[in-house]
C-alpha positions in Angstrom: -47.8 91.0 -39.1 -50.7 90.6 -36.9 -48.3 89.4 -34.1 -46.2 92.6 -34.5 -49.3 94.9 -34.6 -50.3 93.5 -31.3 -46.7 94.0 -29.9 -46.5 97.5 -31.2 -50.0 98.4 -29.7 -48.6 97.2 -26.2 -46.3 100.1 -26.3 -49.0 102.7 -26.8 -48.5 103.3 -30.5 -51.1 102.2 -33.1 -50.1 99.1 -34.9 -51.4 100.2 -38.2 -52.5 103.5 -40.0 -56.0 104.2 -39.0 -57.9 103.6 -42.2 -61.3 104.3 -40.4 -60.1 107.9 -40.4 -62.2 108.9 -37.2 -62.9 112.3 -36.0 -60.3 113.6 -33.7 -62.0 114.3 -30.2 -59.1 116.6 -29.1 -59.0 120.3 -29.4 -57.1 123.5 -28.3 -57.7 124.8 -24.7 -60.2 127.3 -26.2 -62.2 124.4 -27.8 -61.1 125.3 -31.3 -59.9 122.6 -33.8 -57.6 124.5 -36.1 -55.4 127.6 -36.3 -53.4 129.6 -38.8 -49.6 129.6 -38.9 -47.6 131.7 -41.4 -43.9 131.1 -42.1 -41.2 133.4 -43.1 -41.9 136.4 -41.2 -38.4 137.6 -41.3 -38.3 141.2 -40.3 -40.3 144.1 -38.5 -41.4 145.1 -42.2 -42.7 141.7 -43.0 -44.8 141.5 -39.9 -46.0 145.0 -40.4 -47.3 144.1 -43.7 -48.8 140.7 -42.6 -50.7 142.4 -39.7 -51.9 145.3 -41.9 -53.3 142.6 -44.4 -54.8 140.3 -41.7 -56.8 143.4 -40.5 -57.9 144.3 -43.9 -59.1 140.8 -44.6 -60.4 140.4 -41.0 -58.6 136.9 -40.6 -57.1 135.6 -37.5 -53.4 134.6 -37.7 -52.2 132.8 -34.6 -48.6 131.8 -35.1 -45.6 133.4 -37.0 -42.6 131.2 -37.8 -40.0 134.0 -37.6 -36.4 134.9 -38.5 -36.1 131.7 -40.4 -32.7 133.1 -41.7 -31.6 133.1 -38.0 -32.5 135.5 -35.3 -28.8 136.3 -34.9 -29.0 138.5 -37.9 -31.6 140.8 -36.4 -30.1 143.5 -33.9 -31.9 144.0 -30.4 -33.7 147.1 -31.8 -35.2 145.1 -34.6 -36.1 142.2 -32.2 -37.7 144.5 -29.7 -39.8 146.1 -32.5 -40.9 142.7 -33.7 -41.9 141.7 -30.2 -43.7 144.7 -29.6 -45.8 144.4 -32.8 -46.6 141.0 -32.4 -47.6 141.4 -28.8 -49.9 144.1 -29.8 -51.5 142.0 -32.4 -51.7 139.0 -30.0 -49.7 136.7 -32.3 -47.5 133.9 -31.2 -44.0 134.2 -32.4 -41.8 131.0 -32.8 -38.3 132.4 -33.3 -35.8 130.4 -35.3 -32.4 130.9 -33.5 -29.3 131.3 -35.4 -26.7 130.7 -36.6 -28.4 128.2 -38.9 -26.9 124.7 -39.2 -26.6 125.1 -42.8 -24.1 127.9 -42.3 -22.0 125.8 -39.9 -18.3 125.1 -40.9 -19.1 121.4 -41.5 -20.8 120.7 -45.0 -21.8 117.2 -44.8 -25.4 118.3 -44.7 -25.1 120.2 -47.9 -24.0 117.2 -49.9 -26.6 114.8 -51.4 -26.1 111.8 -49.4 -24.9 113.7 -46.3 -28.5 115.5 -46.2 -30.0 112.1 -45.4 -28.3 112.3 -41.9 -30.7 115.1 -41.1 -30.4 118.7 -39.9 -28.5 118.6 -36.6 -26.5 120.8 -34.3 -22.9 119.9 -34.6 -21.0 119.7 -31.4 -21.1 121.4 -28.0 -19.8 124.7 -29.2 -22.7 125.0 -31.7 -25.0 123.9 -28.9 -23.8 126.9 -26.8 -24.1 129.4 -29.8 -27.7 128.1 -30.6 -29.0 128.1 -26.8 -27.2 131.5 -26.2 -29.4 133.0 -29.1 -32.5 131.6 -27.5 -31.3 133.3 -24.2 -30.9 136.7 -26.0 -34.5 136.5 -27.5 -36.0 135.4 -24.2 -34.5 138.5 -22.5 -36.1 140.6 -25.2 -39.5 138.8 -24.4 -40.0 136.2 -26.9 -41.5 132.8 -25.6 -41.5 130.5 -28.6 -38.6 128.7 -30.4 -38.2 126.3 -33.4 -36.2 123.2 -32.7 -35.0 120.6 -35.3 -32.8 118.3 -33.2 -34.0 116.0 -30.3 -30.7 116.3 -28.5 -31.2 120.2 -28.4 -34.9 119.6 -27.3 -33.8 117.3 -24.6 -31.3 120.0 -23.2 -33.8 122.9 -23.5 -36.6 120.8 -21.6 -34.1 120.0 -18.9 -33.2 123.8 -18.6 -37.0 124.7 -18.3 -37.3 122.0 -15.4 -34.1 123.4 -13.7 -35.4 126.9 -13.9 -32.8 128.3 -16.3 -35.5 128.9 -19.0 -38.9 130.5 -18.1 -41.7 127.9 -17.7 -43.9 129.6 -20.2 -41.4 129.2 -23.2 -42.7 126.7 -25.8 -40.8 124.5 -28.3 -42.0 123.7 -31.8 -40.2 120.8 -33.7 -39.6 121.6 -37.2 -40.4 119.5 -40.4 -36.6 119.3 -40.9 -36.6 116.9 -37.9 -38.3 114.6 -40.3 -40.8 112.8 -38.1 -43.5 110.9 -39.9 -45.2 108.3 -37.7 -46.7 108.1 -34.1 -43.7 106.6 -32.5 -41.5 109.6 -33.5 -44.5 112.0 -32.5 -44.6 110.2 -29.1 -40.7 110.7 -28.5 -41.0 114.4 -29.2 -44.0 114.8 -26.7 -42.0 113.0 -24.0 -39.0 115.2 -24.7 -41.0 118.4 -24.1 -42.2 119.6 -27.5 -45.3 121.7 -27.3 -46.2 121.3 -30.9 -44.6 119.6 -34.0 -44.4 119.7 -37.9 -44.5 116.2 -39.3 -43.3 115.6 -42.9 -45.7 117.1 -45.3 -46.7 114.3 -47.4 -48.6 112.1 -44.8 -52.1 110.6 -45.7 -55.2 111.1 -43.5 -54.9 107.4 -42.0 -51.3 108.2 -41.3 -52.2 111.5 -39.5 -55.1 109.6 -37.7 -52.5 107.3 -36.2 -50.3 110.0 -35.0 -53.4 111.8 -33.4 -54.3 108.7 -31.5 -50.8 108.5 -29.8 -50.2 112.1 -29.0 -52.1 115.3 -27.6 -49.8 118.0 -28.7 -50.9 120.1 -31.8 -49.8 119.0 -35.2 -48.6 121.7 -37.5 -49.7 120.7 -41.1 -48.3 122.1 -44.2 -51.2 123.1 -46.5 -49.0 124.7 -49.1 -45.2 123.5 -49.3 -42.3 124.8 -51.1 -41.5 123.5 -54.6 -38.2 122.1 -53.3 -40.0 119.9 -50.9 -42.7 118.6 -53.1 -44.8 121.7 -54.1 -48.2 120.6 -53.1 -51.3 122.5 -52.2 -53.7 120.8 -49.9 -56.1 123.7 -49.5 -59.2 121.6 -50.5 -58.1 118.8 -48.0 -58.2 121.1 -44.9 -61.8 120.1 -43.8 -60.6 116.5 -43.5 -57.1 117.3 -42.1 -58.8 119.4 -39.1 -61.4 116.7 -38.6 -58.9 113.9 -38.4 -55.8 115.8 -36.9 -57.4 118.5 -34.5 -55.9 120.4 -32.8 -53.8 121.4 -35.6 -52.3 124.4 -37.2 -52.5 125.0 -41.0 -49.0 126.1 -42.2 -48.8 128.2 -45.3 -45.4 128.2 -47.0 -45.3 128.8 -50.8 -42.3 129.6 -52.8 -39.4 128.0 -54.7 -37.3 126.9 -51.6 -36.5 127.9 -48.0 -33.0 128.6 -49.1 -34.1 130.9 -51.9 -36.5 132.9 -49.7 -35.3 133.0 -46.1 -32.0 134.8 -46.6 -30.7 138.0 -45.2 -30.3 139.4 -48.8 -33.9 138.8 -49.9 -35.4 142.2 -50.2 -37.9 143.4 -47.6 -40.4 144.4 -50.2 -40.4 140.8 -51.5 -40.9 139.4 -48.1 -43.7 141.8 -47.4 -45.6 140.9 -50.6 -45.3 137.4 -49.8 -46.7 137.8 -46.3 -49.7 139.5 -47.7 -50.2 136.6 -50.2 -49.9 134.0 -47.4 -52.7 136.0 -45.4 -54.9 135.9 -48.5 -54.4 132.0 -48.5 -55.3 131.8 -44.9 -58.7 133.8 -45.8 -59.3 131.1 -48.4 -58.7 128.2 -46.1 -61.0 129.9 -43.7 -63.8 130.0 -46.5 -63.3 126.3 -47.6 -63.3 125.4 -43.9 -66.6 127.4 -43.2 -68.4 125.9 -46.3 -67.4 122.3 -45.8 -67.1 121.8 -41.9 -68.9 124.5 -40.3 -68.7 122.6 -37.0 -65.1 122.9 -36.7 -64.0 126.0 -34.9 -61.2 128.3 -35.9 -59.6 130.0 -32.7 -60.3 133.7 -32.4 -57.5 136.3 -32.3 -55.0 135.9 -29.3 -56.1 132.8 -27.2 -54.6 132.7 -23.9 -52.4 129.7 -24.4 -50.5 131.3 -27.3 -46.8 132.1 -26.6 -47.2 135.8 -27.4 -44.1 137.9 -26.6 -43.9 139.6 -23.3 -42.9 143.3 -23.7 
């Protein structure tokens, strides 16, 4: 094993999890160590409730994972309203393009064993559909997009370099890509990922090894759906930020994404959930300030955010 460890380290990847759990010496461009990410901001009415609650609680929300049901299902008027509200509030929007993979004609992904193959875009026609929706949202003003397929990430990065996609567009890799080690994180960074969401159940030594290998922010689930483990790591946030900085604390409570992020879910329910997530963000900030007061939370609207352009 020692021989293998040394061979791995020659590639630039840690040969073991880092059990010393050192402080991360990396930060966001503004010098902050952590930020807040809220998922499932599905509609303009959801965003309106979230902004109202954030103002009432005086809490900075930096990133919104939005239209998880698929941005195809919002018309242009709704998307423009969404972009304008987020821009005025100085919040980054990561759009989830549609149609979603789970609604594709193929259903291998929906079977118990087929799901092990991972969530991927099937065929070039679906690549076209997916990227066409990204282009549609770019024209409206959005500058951030969720990706869960390394092949798609490769194409999008090439499109940026070719000038077909604006240079200020950012790509976040979803937890559904299933990356869980420093090698996978390095692959994503090399493919053009600006930020990525590792699987949710990694230990501090595991996260330390990833942080040693890459510079891009990690998006860490602090609260995760019951269907994916149902954990709450709010009391771990001081150590998570110390070890994994720069990181986003990701708040995603509920039964499952399939149950919550669907077009027939009521707008009132989504708005109430958004307010609850903002409250959890406030609690996380309180825990951080009491236990790691030297670690900094970004203020509202730092310059490097992919805020919509309207």
